[in-house]
ROPA-519422 format. One line per 5 residues: number of its first residue (from 1); their letters; for each residue x, y, z of C-alpha. Coordinates in steps of 0.2 Angstrom, whole numbers, plus 5000, padded with zeros to 4 digits. Layout:
# residues N
NUM = A = X Y Z ~ ...
***
This chain:
# residues 542
1 = XXXXX = 5001 5002 5001 ~ 5006 5018 4996 ~ 5004 5026 5014 ~ 5007 5045 5012 ~ 5014 5045 5031
6 = XXXXX = 5027 5035 5030 ~ 5031 5034 5010 ~ 5043 5047 5002 ~ 5031 5056 4989 ~ 5032 5075 4991
11 = XXXXX = 5044 5083 4979 ~ 5054 5097 4989 ~ 5067 5111 4987 ~ 5081 5114 5001 ~ 5089 5130 5002
16 = XXXXX = 5104 5124 4994 ~ 5094 5121 4979 ~ 5094 5103 4981 ~ 5079 5094 4977 ~ 5073 5077 4985
21 = XXXXX = 5057 5068 4987 ~ 5053 5066 5006 ~ 5038 5060 5018 ~ 5030 5072 5027 ~ 5038 5072 5044
26 = XXXXX = 5054 5076 5036 ~ 5051 5095 5032 ~ 5060 5097 5050 ~ 5076 5087 5044 ~ 5093 5097 5042
31 = XXXXX = 5082 5112 5046 ~ 5098 5120 5053 ~ 5109 5118 5040 ~ 5101 5114 5024 ~ 5080 5116 5028
36 = XXXXX = 5067 5112 5016 ~ 5061 5128 5008 ~ 5047 5125 4996 ~ 5038 5112 4986 ~ 5043 5106 4969
41 = XXXXX = 5028 5101 4960 ~ 5027 5107 4942 ~ 5010 5113 4943 ~ 5006 5129 4953 ~ 4988 5121 4961
46 = XXXXX = 4999 5107 4967 ~ 5010 5119 4975 ~ 4997 5129 4984 ~ 4987 5114 4990 ~ 5002 5105 4997
51 = XXXXX = 5004 5119 5010 ~ 4986 5116 5014 ~ 4990 5097 5016 ~ 5004 5100 5028 ~ 4996 5114 5038
56 = XXXXX = 4981 5102 5039 ~ 4991 5088 5045 ~ 4999 5096 5058 ~ 4984 5104 5063 ~ 4976 5089 5064
61 = XXXXX = 4990 5076 5074 ~ 5003 5091 5082 ~ 4992 5106 5085 ~ 4998 5117 5099 ~ 4987 5116 5114
66 = XXXXX = 4992 5135 5118 ~ 4999 5151 5110 ~ 5016 5147 5123 ~ 5018 5130 5116 ~ 5017 5136 5098
71 = XXXXX = 5030 5149 5101 ~ 5043 5138 5109 ~ 5040 5126 5094 ~ 5042 5140 5083 ~ 5060 5144 5092
76 = XXXXX = 5063 5125 5094 ~ 5056 5115 5079 ~ 5051 5096 5084 ~ 5063 5083 5077 ~ 5059 5072 5065
81 = XXXXX = 5054 5058 5078 ~ 5042 5069 5085 ~ 5032 5071 5070 ~ 5033 5054 5065 ~ 5025 5048 5082
86 = XXXXX = 5013 5061 5081 ~ 5006 5057 5063 ~ 5006 5037 5070 ~ 4989 5037 5076 ~ 4980 5043 5060
91 = XXXXX = 4991 5032 5050 ~ 4976 5022 5044 ~ 4969 5035 5036 ~ 4982 5038 5023 ~ 4983 5025 5012
96 = XXXXX = 4980 5027 4995 ~ 4978 5012 4987 ~ 4976 4994 4993 ~ 4963 4986 5002 ~ 4953 4996 5017
101 = XXXXX = 4948 5013 5015 ~ 4958 5023 5004 ~ 4963 5041 5006 ~ 4951 5054 5001 ~ 4939 5040 4992
106 = XXXXX = 4924 5033 4994 ~ 4920 5020 5008 ~ 4912 5007 4994 ~ 4923 5000 4980 ~ 4915 5009 4965
111 = XXXXX = 4914 5000 4948 ~ 4902 5009 4937 ~ 4912 5020 4923 ~ 4930 5025 4921 ~ 4934 5043 4920
116 = XXXXX = 4952 5046 4912 ~ 4963 5051 4926 ~ 4967 5068 4916 ~ 4949 5074 4923 ~ 4956 5074 4940
121 = XXXXX = 4964 5091 4933 ~ 4954 5106 4934 ~ 4959 5112 4915 ~ 4956 5094 4906 ~ 4942 5096 4894
126 = XXXXX = 4926 5087 4900 ~ 4915 5074 4890 ~ 4904 5087 4881 ~ 4920 5096 4876 ~ 4928 5081 4867
131 = XXXXX = 4911 5075 4861 ~ 4911 5092 4851 ~ 4929 5091 4847 ~ 4930 5108 4855 ~ 4946 5105 4866
136 = XXXXX = 4956 5118 4855 ~ 4966 5125 4869 ~ 4968 5111 4881 ~ 4968 5095 4872 ~ 4963 5079 4878
141 = XXXXX = 4975 5064 4882 ~ 4990 5075 4887 ~ 4989 5066 4906 ~ 4984 5047 4904 ~ 4992 5042 4919
146 = XXXXX = 4999 5047 4935 ~ 5012 5041 4947 ~ 5003 5038 4965 ~ 5011 5055 4974 ~ 5006 5065 4959
151 = XXXXX = 4989 5057 4961 ~ 4986 5058 4979 ~ 4989 5078 4976 ~ 4977 5079 4960 ~ 4964 5070 4971
156 = XXXXX = 4967 5080 4986 ~ 4966 5097 4975 ~ 4950 5089 4968 ~ 4941 5087 4985 ~ 4946 5101 4993
161 = XXXXX = 4944 5114 4978 ~ 4930 5104 4969 ~ 4918 5116 4957 ~ 4902 5111 4952 ~ 4900 5096 4941
166 = XXXXX = 4885 5092 4935 ~ 4870 5085 4945 ~ 4875 5077 4960 ~ 4892 5080 4960 ~ 4896 5091 4976
171 = XXXXX = 4907 5106 4977 ~ 4921 5107 4990 ~ 4918 5110 5009 ~ 4921 5130 5004 ~ 4911 5130 4989
176 = XXXXX = 4921 5128 4972 ~ 4939 5136 4973 ~ 4941 5142 4988 ~ 4953 5156 4992 ~ 4967 5153 5001
181 = XXXXX = 4977 5164 5012 ~ 4993 5161 5024 ~ 5007 5171 5031 ~ 5023 5168 5025 ~ 5037 5173 5040
186 = XXXXX = 5051 5183 5036 ~ 5065 5179 5046 ~ 5061 5160 5043 ~ 5063 5154 5026 ~ 5061 5134 5031
191 = XXXXX = 5044 5125 5024 ~ 5043 5120 5043 ~ 5040 5138 5049 ~ 5029 5143 5034 ~ 5017 5129 5039
196 = XXXXX = 5018 5132 5057 ~ 5014 5151 5056 ~ 4998 5145 5051 ~ 4994 5131 5062 ~ 4980 5135 5074
201 = XXXXX = 4978 5129 5091 ~ 4970 5113 5095 ~ 4969 5096 5102 ~ 4972 5081 5092 ~ 4956 5069 5088
206 = XXXXX = 4951 5054 5099 ~ 4951 5037 5091 ~ 4932 5036 5091 ~ 4932 5054 5083 ~ 4941 5048 5066
211 = XXXXX = 4929 5045 5055 ~ 4922 5061 5058 ~ 4939 5070 5055 ~ 4942 5057 5041 ~ 4926 5054 5032
216 = XXXXX = 4931 5041 5020 ~ 4935 5028 5036 ~ 4916 5027 5037 ~ 4901 5023 5023 ~ 4899 5039 5015
221 = XXXXX = 4886 5050 5021 ~ 4878 5054 5003 ~ 4864 5069 5000 ~ 4851 5061 4989 ~ 4839 5067 5002
226 = XXXXX = 4848 5084 5005 ~ 4857 5079 5021 ~ 4870 5092 5025 ~ 4888 5089 5033 ~ 4889 5102 5049
231 = XXXXX = 4903 5105 5060 ~ 4898 5099 5077 ~ 4882 5092 5071 ~ 4889 5075 5060 ~ 4906 5080 5057
236 = XXXXX = 4921 5084 5069 ~ 4928 5102 5065 ~ 4945 5095 5059 ~ 4934 5091 5043 ~ 4939 5107 5039
241 = XXXXX = 4955 5101 5032 ~ 4950 5084 5024 ~ 4932 5088 5015 ~ 4928 5074 5003 ~ 4911 5081 4993
246 = XXXXX = 4916 5068 4978 ~ 4913 5051 4978 ~ 4929 5045 4970 ~ 4939 5028 4968 ~ 4955 5028 4958
251 = XXXXX = 4959 5014 4947 ~ 4977 5008 4948 ~ 4987 4998 4935 ~ 5005 4989 4936 ~ 5014 4995 4924
256 = XXXXX = 5035 4993 4927 ~ 5047 5003 4922 ~ 5033 5018 4918 ~ 5032 5037 4923 ~ 5020 5049 4928
261 = XXXXX = 5013 5062 4914 ~ 5015 5076 4927 ~ 5031 5072 4937 ~ 5040 5061 4926 ~ 5046 5052 4940
266 = XXXXX = 5045 5033 4941 ~ 5032 5022 4948 ~ 5026 5006 4944 ~ 5009 5007 4949 ~ 5000 5019 4939
271 = XXXXX = 4983 5029 4941 ~ 4974 5028 4925 ~ 4957 5032 4927 ~ 4944 5034 4941 ~ 4925 5028 4946
276 = XXXXX = 4912 5043 4951 ~ 4896 5042 4960 ~ 4884 5057 4962 ~ 4878 5064 4979 ~ 4894 5064 4991
281 = XXXXX = 4895 5075 5006 ~ 4886 5091 5005 ~ 4893 5104 5016 ~ 4885 5118 5025 ~ 4889 5130 5040
286 = XXXXX = 4908 5128 5038 ~ 4912 5147 5036 ~ 4924 5154 5045 ~ 4928 5136 5051 ~ 4945 5133 5039
291 = XXXXX = 4960 5143 5045 ~ 4965 5147 5029 ~ 4949 5155 5020 ~ 4943 5173 5022 ~ 4925 5174 5020
296 = XXXXX = 4911 5187 5017 ~ 4892 5191 5022 ~ 4881 5191 5006 ~ 4869 5203 5015 ~ 4861 5207 5032
301 = XXXXX = 4855 5192 5043 ~ 4863 5180 5029 ~ 4876 5166 5035 ~ 4894 5169 5029 ~ 4902 5162 5014
306 = XXXXX = 4919 5158 5009 ~ 4928 5170 4999 ~ 4934 5165 4979 ~ 4946 5172 4969 ~ 4940 5184 4955
311 = XXXXX = 4944 5187 4936 ~ 4958 5200 4938 ~ 4968 5191 4951 ~ 4973 5197 4968 ~ 4977 5216 4969
316 = XXXXX = 4981 5228 4984 ~ 4962 5232 4982 ~ 4958 5217 4990 ~ 4968 5220 5007 ~ 4951 5226 5014
321 = XXXXX = 4943 5208 5019 ~ 4958 5198 5016 ~ 4970 5206 5029 ~ 4958 5220 5037 ~ 4939 5215 5040
326 = XXXXX = 4928 5226 5034 ~ 4908 5226 5039 ~ 4904 5212 5027 ~ 4921 5203 5023 ~ 4934 5194 5036
331 = XXXXX = 4951 5190 5036 ~ 4956 5170 5035 ~ 4958 5165 5055 ~ 4976 5161 5052 ~ 4980 5178 5046
336 = XXXXX = 4969 5188 5060 ~ 4980 5176 5075 ~ 4994 5179 5066 ~ 4992 5199 5066 ~ 4986 5199 5081
341 = XXXXX = 4993 5187 5093 ~ 5008 5179 5086 ~ 5018 5193 5076 ~ 5017 5205 5090 ~ 5024 5190 5102
346 = XXXXX = 5039 5187 5092 ~ 5044 5205 5089 ~ 5059 5210 5099 ~ 5058 5230 5102 ~ 5078 5231 5101
351 = XXXXX = 5080 5219 5084 ~ 5064 5222 5074 ~ 5059 5207 5064 ~ 5059 5211 5045 ~ 5042 5214 5036
356 = XXXXX = 5033 5196 5035 ~ 5022 5193 5019 ~ 5005 5188 5014 ~ 5002 5174 5000 ~ 4983 5174 4992
361 = XXXXX = 4979 5163 4978 ~ 4968 5148 4972 ~ 4958 5143 4957 ~ 4946 5154 4949 ~ 4930 5145 4942
366 = XXXXX = 4917 5150 4932 ~ 4904 5136 4937 ~ 4915 5120 4932 ~ 4925 5129 4919 ~ 4942 5136 4926
371 = XXXXX = 4947 5153 4920 ~ 4965 5154 4929 ~ 4975 5151 4946 ~ 4978 5165 4954 ~ 4993 5169 4966
376 = XXXXX = 4998 5185 4974 ~ 5012 5190 4987 ~ 5011 5206 4996 ~ 5022 5213 5012 ~ 5012 5215 5028
381 = XXXXX = 5017 5232 5034 ~ 5016 5234 5054 ~ 5018 5246 5067 ~ 5028 5246 5084 ~ 5014 5244 5094
386 = XXXXX = 4994 5238 5094 ~ 4989 5256 5095 ~ 4999 5261 5081 ~ 4995 5246 5071 ~ 4976 5251 5073
391 = XXXXX = 4982 5269 5064 ~ 4991 5259 5050 ~ 4976 5250 5046 ~ 4965 5263 5045 ~ 4977 5271 5033
396 = XXXXX = 4977 5255 5023 ~ 4957 5256 5022 ~ 4957 5275 5018 ~ 4971 5272 5004 ~ 4960 5258 4996
401 = XXXXX = 4944 5268 4998 ~ 4952 5282 4989 ~ 4959 5273 4975 ~ 4944 5261 4971 ~ 4934 5278 4970
406 = XXXXX = 4947 5286 4958 ~ 4948 5268 4947 ~ 4929 5267 4946 ~ 4929 5286 4941 ~ 4943 5282 4927
411 = XXXXX = 4931 5269 4920 ~ 4916 5279 4920 ~ 4925 5295 4912 ~ 4935 5284 4897 ~ 4917 5276 4893
416 = XXXXX = 4911 5293 4891 ~ 4925 5300 4881 ~ 4926 5283 4869 ~ 4906 5280 4868 ~ 4891 5290 4866
421 = XXXXX = 4878 5293 4880 ~ 4866 5281 4872 ~ 4880 5266 4869 ~ 4875 5251 4879 ~ 4894 5247 4881
426 = XXXXX = 4894 5239 4897 ~ 4907 5245 4911 ~ 4912 5226 4914 ~ 4916 5225 4897 ~ 4935 5220 4892
431 = XXXXX = 4942 5237 4887 ~ 4937 5243 4905 ~ 4942 5226 4914 ~ 4962 5231 4907 ~ 4961 5249 4912
436 = XXXXX = 4956 5247 4929 ~ 4968 5230 4931 ~ 4980 5243 4923 ~ 4977 5255 4937 ~ 4978 5243 4951
441 = XXXXX = 4997 5237 4942 ~ 5003 5254 4942 ~ 4998 5262 4959 ~ 5003 5245 4968 ~ 5020 5247 4972
446 = XXXXX = 5017 5266 4979 ~ 5002 5257 4990 ~ 5014 5247 4999 ~ 5027 5260 4999 ~ 5017 5274 5007
451 = XXXXX = 5011 5260 5019 ~ 5027 5253 5024 ~ 5034 5272 5027 ~ 5018 5275 5037 ~ 5019 5261 5047
456 = XXXXX = 5036 5268 5055 ~ 5028 5284 5062 ~ 5011 5283 5060 ~ 5007 5297 5071 ~ 5016 5310 5062
461 = XXXXX = 5016 5305 5044 ~ 4997 5305 5042 ~ 4996 5321 5031 ~ 5010 5317 5021 ~ 5005 5299 5016
466 = XXXXX = 4987 5305 5011 ~ 4995 5320 5001 ~ 5008 5308 4991 ~ 4994 5295 4989 ~ 4982 5310 4981
471 = XXXXX = 4996 5315 4969 ~ 4999 5296 4965 ~ 4980 5293 4959 ~ 4979 5309 4949 ~ 4996 5305 4939
476 = XXXXX = 4993 5287 4934 ~ 4974 5291 4931 ~ 4977 5305 4921 ~ 4991 5295 4912 ~ 4978 5280 4908
481 = XXXXX = 4965 5293 4903 ~ 4975 5299 4889 ~ 4982 5282 4883 ~ 4964 5275 4884 ~ 4956 5290 4876
486 = XXXXX = 4970 5300 4867 ~ 4966 5316 4856 ~ 4976 5317 4840 ~ 4978 5328 4826 ~ 4966 5314 4817
491 = XXXXX = 4953 5317 4830 ~ 4936 5326 4824 ~ 4930 5341 4834 ~ 4914 5332 4842 ~ 4925 5318 4848
496 = XXXXX = 4938 5332 4855 ~ 4924 5340 4864 ~ 4916 5323 4871 ~ 4936 5319 4877 ~ 4939 5335 4884
501 = XXXXX = 4921 5335 4894 ~ 4927 5318 4901 ~ 4944 5322 4905 ~ 4937 5340 4915 ~ 4925 5327 4924
506 = XXXXX = 4940 5316 4929 ~ 4950 5332 4934 ~ 4936 5338 4944 ~ 4934 5321 4954 ~ 4954 5322 4957
511 = XXXXX = 4954 5339 4964 ~ 4939 5338 4976 ~ 4928 5349 4964 ~ 4914 5336 4961 ~ 4903 5326 4973
516 = XXXXX = 4914 5311 4970 ~ 4928 5322 4972 ~ 4922 5328 4989 ~ 4921 5309 4994 ~ 4940 5307 4987
521 = XXXXX = 4946 5321 4998 ~ 4935 5315 5013 ~ 4943 5297 5011 ~ 4961 5305 5013 ~ 4956 5319 5025
526 = XXXXX = 4963 5333 5015 ~ 4957 5349 5016 ~ 4943 5353 5001 ~ 4950 5367 4987 ~ 4944 5385 4989
531 = XXXXX = 4928 5387 4980 ~ 4931 5398 4964 ~ 4924 5416 4966 ~ 4908 5419 4957 ~ 4909 5429 4939
536 = XXXXX = 4902 5447 4940 ~ 4887 5450 4929 ~ 4884 5467 4934 ~ 4878 5477 4919 ~ 4889 5494 4915
541 = XX = 4879 5509 4908 ~ 4890 5516 4896
***
């Protein structure tokens, strides 16, 4: 049997650049001299899912009971033997193949149908696409077999992020394609510290609780009659890491000397297909139970839902709700714990730690269709005291609010410059989407630069920060307007008039003369410009 606890199957890279294949407990091996610093999968979704897998494994089998215990293991990581002893009680849940319960696979041996193994990958063409010969961009049969390491990670990724997949094929515990966020600490580059930074407090499950943590250890709680899987009711809260919405069984074949089509690593046993039945676990009421995924409330008195990546990727405009909570959007528990509890405790007033970073990413789906994989890395500016940190967070909030208002105004004014008032061009058309994304790209370095400098002296730098940010917004917005709506010698008089009027509209916002301009200045706590004096209309008799 392929035991995911005892078998070496995870490709990693060490600080020296050396690559290896390790078992989970080896993330602490040689941590002083040449630590493991990253995974080495050839796919971005496997890279992201792997850190979820390891954080979940630690949160399940080796959680710190208190923050004091967490700090002790941060400073002195456990030994390989410590982790192996901790993982032993749950080993039986991590057999990928063979008889008995299989990792993330249905308790029953399924036999109906045989999906190609490549359909465990989100970008693989579906049955209807192939029937219509429409697999032009993502061709069929690119992956015809997977070694067991790649099959394990493909299965984990599918079960964790599963999108809608037709009648009865359930989405993941966090919905299709959850947004995944975690802290990347600055003062340690080891994979152990990256995982440990995001592991919540807890206690290991008892033997009797294991089937409620790992649902494949018992008959599947199916959802033909709308049964829901809810934390505490019929599932252990730790199942947040191990959700199994799809009823899947992998099919393996002995293939001596075969190599995996994903990793090119040899494995004499290859996964070549999988069987599936509909109506697996239907998860509900799990937000905000997953430590790595932020949530939002879609309306007053509505239940919390998990956030998902959106078209255009993840930018600093998403800072509100991913790092700083709003009235309707809330950061992931791991981010909150790090910023409020762990980061301040690790800081030493005499030798401040370097700035930590923040990761946000995942799969962006349109129903069952994969649009893209998104991943972004941001700095996490912080202040010296909790009181100053509140000022920094408030400044970040105001900078984002101001830039959002300017981005919206820029989009509207460019539309007005290029199209007549009766045109039916939507504001979310690709032209305007590109315009907004370019605005966020060009202003992002300045945003983090201002926020970092402000965090070093928040009581004295407020006016200067807001003044400089307003100048940046003006410069970028006007540059982009002129690029997207240029007035050239070939532009006719009517079009020039339309462009000129739209540019004045943008200027009135940027300089505080319009209703939106007053809101912009209010966000940045800037004094409004003096009103222009009224013209003297007195008639003089000759």
